[in-house]
N, C-alpha and C positions, 0 to 999 in steps of 0.2 A: 853487411853491418856486423855480423857475428862470424868470427873465424870458426866458432863451434858449430855454426849452421852448415859449414862447408866440409867439415871433417869429423870423423868419428873419434871417440876418445881412444887413446892408446895408453894402456897401462895406468899408472897413477895419475889422477887428474891434476893438472897444474893450471890454476886459474890465470896465471900470467900469460900463458900461451894458448889457452882454449876459450878465453872470454869473448874477445871482440875483434872486429876488423872493420875497416871503413866500407862504404858502399861505392867505392870508386870504380870497381870492375863491373862492367855491364852484365856479365854472366852470373853475378851473385843472385841466388834464388830470392833473397829478400827484396831485391830491386824489382823482380818480375811481378811481385804482388801488386805494386802500385802502377804497373803497366797493364793491368787487367789480365795478365797471363798467369792465372793461378795454377794451371797445369804445369807450366815450366817451373814455377816455384815448388810445386809438389814433387816433381821429378828430382829437383836439385836437393831436396830435403829428405828424400825417401829412405836413404840408407843410414842416416845419422841417428845416433842414440843419445847425444848429449842433451842437457837441459835446453840449450838454444835450438837444437834441431826440433825437439819435441814441442817447444813453444811455437816455433815457426809453423810446424804442421798443424798445431792447434789453431793458429791464427788463420791459416788458409781455410780450414773447415769453418771457423767462426765467421769469416767474411761470407762464405757461401751460405751459411745458415741465416745470418742477419739480413742479407740482401734478398734471399728468396723465401725464407720461412717454411722450407720444406721439411716435414717431420723426420725423414730418414737422415738428412744432412744435419739436422739439429742433434739427433742422437749421436751421430758420428762425432760431431764437434764436442759434445759433452764428454764422450769417452776419451777423446784425444787430450782434452784439457785436463781431465782428471789424471791421466798418465803424466802429463807435463808437470802438474802440481807435485805429484809424488817424487819425480826425479829431481825437480828443483829444490824441494825440501831436503832431500838427502844430500845433494851437492852443496847446499848452503851450510849444513852442519859440518860436512867434511872440510869445506874451505875455512870455516871458523877454527877448526882444530889444526889444520895443516900449516905449519910455520913457513913452508915454502910457497904458500899461495900468495897471490897478488895482494899487496898492502897499499891502499890508497891514502893520500894525504887528506882526503875529504871524508871518505866513507869507511865504516868498519868492515872487517873481513867478511866475505860472503855476500856483500851487498848486491853484486851482479846477479847472484842466484835468488836472493830475496826478491829482487825486482822481477825476475822470471816467474817466481811463485805468485807475486801480487798481480802481474799481468794476466797470468793464467786464471787466477781466481776472479779477476774482474771480468774477463771474457766469459768464463763459466757462469758467473752471476747473471750476465745479460741473457745468455742462452736459457738459464733456468727461469728467469722472469718471463721470457717469451714462451716458455713451455706451457702446454695446456693443463698441466697438473698443478694444483694449488700448492701441494707439498714442495714440489721442485721450485716453484716461484718463491716461496718463503725461504727456502734454503738459499736461493740466489741472493736474497737480501742479506743473509748472514755472511755470505761470501763477500759481499760488498763491504761489510763491517770488517772482516779480516783483512781484506786488501787495504782498507783505509788505515788500519793500525800499522801495517808494514810500510806503506808509502809515507805516512806521516813521520815515521821514524827516520826514513831516508832523508826527507827534506829537513828534519830537525838537525840531522848531522851537517847538512849544508849550512844551516844558520849558525851552528856552533863554530864551524870553520870560518865563516865570514866575521863573526864576532872576534875570533882569534886573530884574524888578519888586521882588524881595525883596533885591536887592543882593548876591547870592551870587557872581555873575560879572561884574556891571556896577556902576558907581558908583551908590549908592542915590539920589543926587540927580539922576540922569539922568531926564528926563521921557519920557513915552510918545511925545511928538512927536519928540524926538531919536532915540529908538529906531526910530521910523518912518523917519526920514531915513537912518539906518544901513542899514536893510533896503532902502530904495529905491536906495541907492548900489550895492548888490550885485545889480543887475538881471539880470546875466547869470550869476550863480552859481546852482547848483542846491541843492536840499534834500539834506542829507547822506544818503547811502544810496540814492539812486535818481533824483534829478532831473537830475543832471549826468552826468559820465562814470563810470558805475557799473562797478566792477571785476568784479562778477558778470556783467554783460552783456558786458563786454569779453572775458571768458574763454569766452563762448559755451557755457554749460553744456549746450546741446542736443547738443554733440558726444559727450560720454559717454552721453547719453541714446540716441543712435543705436546705440552699441555695446551698450547695455543691452537695447534692444528687439530687436536682432538676435540676442541670446543668450537669448531667451525660449524656451518649450518647443518651438515649431515653427520651426526654423531654415530649413526649405526655402522657406517662403512669404516669408521676409524679403527675398529677392533678387528678388521678383516685380516686376511693373510698377506696384505700388502706391506707388512712390516719390513719385509726384506727388499722391497722395491726401491731401486735407486740408491742403495747404500754405497758410501765411499769411505776410504780410509783417511782419517784426519791426520794432521801434521805430526801429532805425537804418537801415532800408531794405534789409537783407539778408534772404535767405530762409533759414528753418530747414528742415533736411532731416529728414523723418520717414518711416519705413517701417512699413507695416502688418504686424503679426505675426499668425500664425495663432492660432486659438483654443487654449485649454488642453485637452490630452488627458488623460484619466483613467487611462491605462495606465502612468504614470510610477512609478518606485520612490519610495515614501513615505519621507521622512527621519524620523529618530527624534525630532527636535525641529522643530516647525513653524517655518519661517523665511520663508514667502512663496514666490512663484514667480518672483521677479526676481533674476537673478544678475548681480552687478556685477564686472567684471574688476578685479583688483588689490585686492579687499577680501575679508576672510574671509566664508565663507558664513553663519556665525552672527552676524547683525547684529540680534539681538533687542533690544539696547539700545545703539544707536549713540551715540557721544559727539560733542558739538559741537566739541571741540578735537582730534578724531581726525586724525592726520596723513595725508597722501596718499602712497601708495606709487608713484604714477605721475606725480607732478608736476602739470603743467597739465592733464593729461587728466582729473583728478578734480575734483569739485565743491568749491568753496571754502565751508566751513561759515559760515553767518551767525552773528552774535553771539548769545549767550544772552540770555534775557529776565529781567527782574527785577520782582518784584511791587511793589517799592518805587518803581518808576518812576512818578512822579505827574505828571500834566499839569493842564490846566484842568478844574476840577470845579464851575465857577460855574453859577448858574442863568441861563436865557435872558434875564432882565431886567437882567443885569449890564451895566455900561458897556463891558465888554470886547467884548460882542457887539452893539455899536451898528451895525455894518455887516452887511447880509444876506449879503455874500460870505463873511465870516468865519464866520457862522452855518452856512452851507452846508458849508464846509470842515471846521469843527470837528465838527458833527454827523455828517457823512458819514464822516470819518476814524475817529471813535470807533465808529460802526456797523460799518464794514468790518474794521477791525483787531480790534475786539472779537470779531466772528464768527470771524475767522481763528484767534485765540488759543484760543477755546473749542473750535472744531472739531478743531484739531490735538491739543488736550489730551485729546480723547475717543477718539483712535485706540486700539482695543483691542490687547492684547498680540500677538494673531495677526498684526497688520498693522504692527508696530513698524518693519519694514524700510522702510516708506514714509517714515518720518521722515528717513531718509538721503536719499531722493530729493528731498524738500522742502527739507531743509537747515536746519531749525530745529525747536525744540520749542514746544509751546503753553504757555500760562499761564492756567489756567481762571479764577482769581480776578481777575486783572487784566483779562482779556477780559470777564468779567461786569460789572466796574465800568465799563468803557468803554461797554458796551451800556446800562447804567442811565443813564450820563451822556447818551448820545445820545437816550434815550427822553424826556428832559425837553423836547425841542424839538418844536414843533407844525409839523412838516414831514414829508415822505415818509421821511426818514432816521429821525426819531423814531418814526414808525409801524412801520417795519420793525424797529427796535430793540425796540420793545415786543412785537411779534409773536414775534421771536426769543427774547426772555427768557421769555415765557409758554410757548412751545414747548419751551424747554430745561427749565424747572422742571416742567412737566406731562408731559413726555416722558421725557427722560433721567433727571432726578431722581426722577420718579415710577416709573421702572423699577428704580431702585437700592434697596438695603436698608441699606447701611452709609454713613451720612451724618453730617457734623459737626453738632454742636448749634448752633442759631441763636444768634448773639451780637449785641449792640448796639454800634454804632460812632458816632463823632461826625464830622460833615461839616465842611467848611471854614468854614461859617457857624454852627458849634456846634449844629446840629440833631442830635438823637439819632434814629437809625433802625436797622432790622435790617441786618446785613451781608449780602453776596451769597451766602455759603456756605450749604450745606444747603438748606432750603426756607423762605425768608422769607415766610411765609403772608400776614401783614397787608400787607406791601409789595406782593406780587403782587395782592392784592385791590384796593388803591388804584390800581395801574397799570391793571388791567383796566377798572375804572370810568372812569378817565380816557380810555382808548382808545375805549371805547364812546361816550363823550361827543364825542370828536373825530370819530369815523367811525361814526355811528349806523346807516348803511345796510349795513354789512359784516356778513356772516354768520360771518366768521372769528372775531370776538370772541365770538359766541354759542357757537361750537365750543370756544373756550378756556374759556368759562364752564362749559360742560358738563364739560370735562376737569378743571377746578378742583374741581367738586363730586365727581367720581369720585375725585380725589386724596385727598379728605377722607372717603372711604368712604360717600358719599351717592349711590349709583348710581341710585336711583329718581328723585332730583331731576335728575340728569344726563340721564336718559332723557326726562324731562318737557321739559327745555330743548331737546333734540334734536328731539323730536316737534313742539314749537311752531315751531322754526326751519324744519322741512321744509314747514310749511304756507304760508310765504311764500318762494317760490323765489328763490334767488340768480341774478343774470344770468350768473354764472360757473359753467359746468358742473363744473369741477374742484372747486369748493367744495362743490357738491352731492355729489360723489363722496366727499370727505373726511367730510362729515356722515354719509353712509350707512355708511361704513366704521367710524366711531366708534360709530354706533348698533348695528352688527353686533357689535362687540367687547363693548359694554355688555350687549347681550342675552345674549351668551355668559356674561358674569360673573354676571348675575342669574338664570341658569339658565332663561331663557325660550327653550327650544330651537326651538320652531316659528318664533318671530320671528327667532332667530339664523340658521336655515337660509334663511328667506325673504330676509333682508337681505343675506346674503353672495351669494346667487344674483343679487340686484339689483345688487350691486357689479360683476358681470361686464359688464353693459351700460353702466356709468358710468365704468369705469376699465380700462385695458389693462395694468396693471402685472403682476399675478400671478393669472391666472385659475385656475391649478392650486391655489393656496392657498385661494382662495374656494370652489371646489368641494369641496376636502378638508374644510374646516371645516363646510360645509353638510352633507356626508355624516356627519361626526362627530356633529353635532347629532342626526341621525336615528338614529345608533347609540344615543345616550342614550335617545331616545324608544322605540326597540325594546326596550332593556333594562328600562325602566320598565314597558312594557306586559307584558313577560314576568313580572316580579316581581309586578305588581298583578293578574295573571290576566285581562287584557283579552282581547277576542275574537281569534281567529286572524286575522281579516281585518285588524284594527288592527296586529298584529305583522307580518303579511306586507307591509302597505303600507310601514311604516317600514323593514323589511329591504330591500325593493326600492329605496326611495329612497336609503338609505344606500349600498347596493351600486352603484347608478347613479352617484351623485355621486363616491364614492371612486374608482371605476375610471375615471371621466372625468378625474380630476385629473392623472394622469401624462401624458395626451394633450395637456394644455395646459401642462405644465411644460417649462421649457427654452426657451420662445419669447422670453423677455426675459433679457438678460444684463447683468452688471456687470463691467467690466474684462475682457471677453471670456470670462467664466465664468458658469455658471448661477447663478441666485439661490439663496442658501443654503436657503431654505424649499422651493424647487422640488426641490432634491436630496433634502432630508429627506422630502418627500411621496412622491417616486418610490420611495425605498428602503422606506418604511413599507408602501406598497401591495404591492410585490414580496414583502416579508416575509410579509404576511398571505396573499397568493396561494399562496406556497410552503407555508405551514403548512396552508392549507385542503386542498391536494392531499395532503400527507403524512398529515394526520389524518383525511382523508376526511369533512370537514364542510363545510357551506355557508360561503361567504366571510364572511358577517356573524358567524358564530360563531368564526371564526379571528382576528377583531380582538382585540388584546390589551387592556392597561390603558387605561382611558378616554382615547381620543385627544383628546376635547374638553378634559378636565382638563389634558392635556399642553400644549395650545395656551394654556390659561389661564396656565399656568406661564411659558411662553416670552414671553407678552405682558404679564407683570406683573400679571395679574388678581387674584391673591391679596392684593396690597397695596391693592386697591380695594374688596374685599368687606367687609361687616359680619359679625358673628359668626354670624348665621343663614345667610347665604350660604356662609360657610366650612364650616359644619356640613353643608350640602347637598353640598358638594364631598367631604367625608369619606364621606358615604353613597354617592356615585357611585363613589368609589375602592373601597369595600367590595364592590362587585359582583364584582370579580375573584376574591375568596376565598369568595363565597357559593355555596350548593348549586346555584343556577340556572346557574352557569358550570361546565360539565362539562369544560373543557379546562385548568383551572388547574394540575392536577397534572403536565401535560406541558410547562408553560412552562419556558424556560431561565432562568438566573440573571440575564441582562440585563433580561428583562421584569419580573422580581421587583424588580430594582434601580430600574426606572422607577417602580413602585408605591411603593417606599420613599422616593424623592426627593420625589415629589408629595405623599405623605402627610406627610412631615416638614415640607415647606414650608407646608402647610395648618395643621398643629399649631403651627408656629412663629408664624404670624400670629394664632393663637388664644392665644398666650403660654403654650402647653403645651410648654415647651422641653425638659424632662427626657424626655418621651415622644418628642419629635422626635429627640433624640440616640440614644435606644435604637433607634429605627427605622433611622436611618442606619448605625449600627454593625453591626446585624444584617443589613441588606439590601444594603449597598454596601461600607462600609469593611472589612468582614470577608471580602469576596469577593476571590479572586485577580484581579488586573488583567486578565490574559489572557482571562478568562471574560466580560469585559464589552466586548470589542471584536473587530473582524474580521467578515467576511461581512456579513450583514444585521442584525447586532446594533446595539443602541442604545449608542453609545460615549460619549455625553455625560453619563452618570450619574456617572461617577467625579469629574470636575472639579466638577460641580454639587454633589455631596455634600460635597466639601471646602469649596466656597464656602458652603454652608448651615451647616456647622460654624463657619466664620468669623463668619457673621452671628449665630449663637447666642451666641458668645463676646462679640461686641460688644454685643448686646442685654442680656446679664446682667452687664455690667461694673460696674454700680452697684447691684446687688440685695443686696449684703452677704454673699453666700455665698463669694465669692472676692475677693481684692484686685483693684482696678481694673487695676493694672499687669500682673498675671498674666493677666487676661482679655484685655487689649489685646495682650499678647505672643503669646498663643495664637491670637488672631484673625489677627495678622500672619503667623504660621506657616502657618495653613490657607490664607489668601489667597495667600501666596507659592507654595504648592504648586499651587494652582489656576491661577495665572498662568503657571507654568512647565510646565504639562501639554502633552503632545504634541498635534499637531493632531487635532481631533475635530469632529463635526458641530455646526454652529451656533456654532462657537467665537467668531466675531465678535460675535454677539448676547450671549452670556454674557460675552464679554470686556469689553463696555461696563460691566456690573455690576462686574467685577473691577477695571477701570481706575478707576472711581469709588471703590471700596473702598480701593485703593492711595493715591489722592489724599487721601482722608479720613484714613487712618492717618498719612500724611506730615504733614498739618496738625496732627494730634493731638500727634505727637512734637515738632514745631516749637514748638507752644504750650507744651508742658511744659518745653522747654529755655529758651524765651524769657522 
């Protein structure tokens, strides 16, 4: 992709010869990245010192870090990306001053280096947010903000160019050559919003960040010697000050309405829905909100063979800016209600539709940017969309060349299939596309086919250990969904040796699988030896889970599933003691079916697999379970939500409503929270009611408008629920539902 990735700088940098190259040659290191051969890419980039070399090396470390979450690799990625930022910033300024540097008809001078800077900042931000330090995580959000400013400027240049071609802001008779001359004459001017003197940078938003971090839960450690920890050099040569904050402690007073754990001086505590035009009460001490985004903001949507992309430098800038800005807009749009306060830190809102369109545009190009865009799109549709239930209907749209295709909203099935086929053709050696193919099959309720693909993929090992770990994790989930409990337990135990992210979760699900096998043995009358073996395995793995929980953290807090797992085990241990029964008999409603629900498994099951889930849930009320009469209402609410979700996926909606009303909605709220109770059932029941209303809006029993109105009411209640366990995960579903309802109402008005 980049000629600069393949050669070192020689003498005075000339952007026209060191910017870009195509990915036609198979030996190109960038091409190896998407063939799972990061070591080959590393070797090819090792001796280069240009901005492109350093960004490439940072990208290699970034992929290793985000696929494996190993602390050493994350630190290495952070160091490399910081170096890439520094070099790109210097090269950008030099290209803006150098009259011999490349001059684009579309972009201002230095845009290729500005893109390298933004890409490095974006990757560095992700690494920072995944870091266990709260300070590094918040700094990551500010890097997202800086990357946004630069990328928005690049795309704004594209829009101005398009307006010039169409005669909206320039004389229609002006040729592309004269436009190029005009751009060249402004060699020292920056792209609006981030290339020149940026008002955001000038105000140094890190100063209020310092105040914010120092007001986190642990004030004592904020004045410690950690002031020098993790300092980097900013673009203008000054150093940003950051202080490490202590970890979050769980003995705080819980607020009535969850609003995060970051308190910003001068702003109301309830920032669940911050406004972009919100005024500042402290003048320059507060962040300047960035401009709101518009879905109607259209840039270049031409194909790679267009004359507009005759220069490889412009191809790199266009595809890279569309990739990065698209990712930013989609990621921010998916922030769940529980974390809406982060939107204030970042300073802007996302735009999911526009972000997806930018990613689809980037995916057209046969370079590393196109490959990442394709992977991001498939990951979004098979992950986020595959996890949600309330989605807009697929619609057809017309492109600039009058081609009819599926729009980006909902799940554009045929379009995703074409994209996957194209990506497998471009990068035939990568196991990532096989993984996405398996996810696509699961998305279409063909889990057996998905398992066949994963099994075949595992026979030819990927050179990238992290891809093997992803493959094993996907196989483990699918084994859980198809009710192959022995394979599920074995696969999750194997995940422990392949990935360091959440060993507590892996052991928990392995133990839950043995709980199901124990119960099956009990019902079917198998030998005492068989029952004892599964009881021992279940107890061993389940009690092992809390010992491994809490070792990984996100923004200085324990992972949500680690907190969930620890509470569940403590709940069962306490009941075993109170009821004087073995631990295995104190386990409540099927913990495996509970995991199926949280991982979106019911959306992937066929009717026979859903029926098996109903049978598993029926165990709780059967005569073989001697403890059901002692269960509290929160445990019965768990059964109600899981049973209703299963019935809903079987299209037995009336039964699902009855179950929810009797088991959750008719129960006092106070009886479903506090202590070791499962407090997630209330908001989930409201969400399930909303899903049902959405599903039945066109069945003729009620008017569509009434169904959609009721759906909105249920979803709104779920969105405004006080803090509860796994609220971020459920919040993803709720955020997608809110986005869908917003689109629905806009379409009706429009």
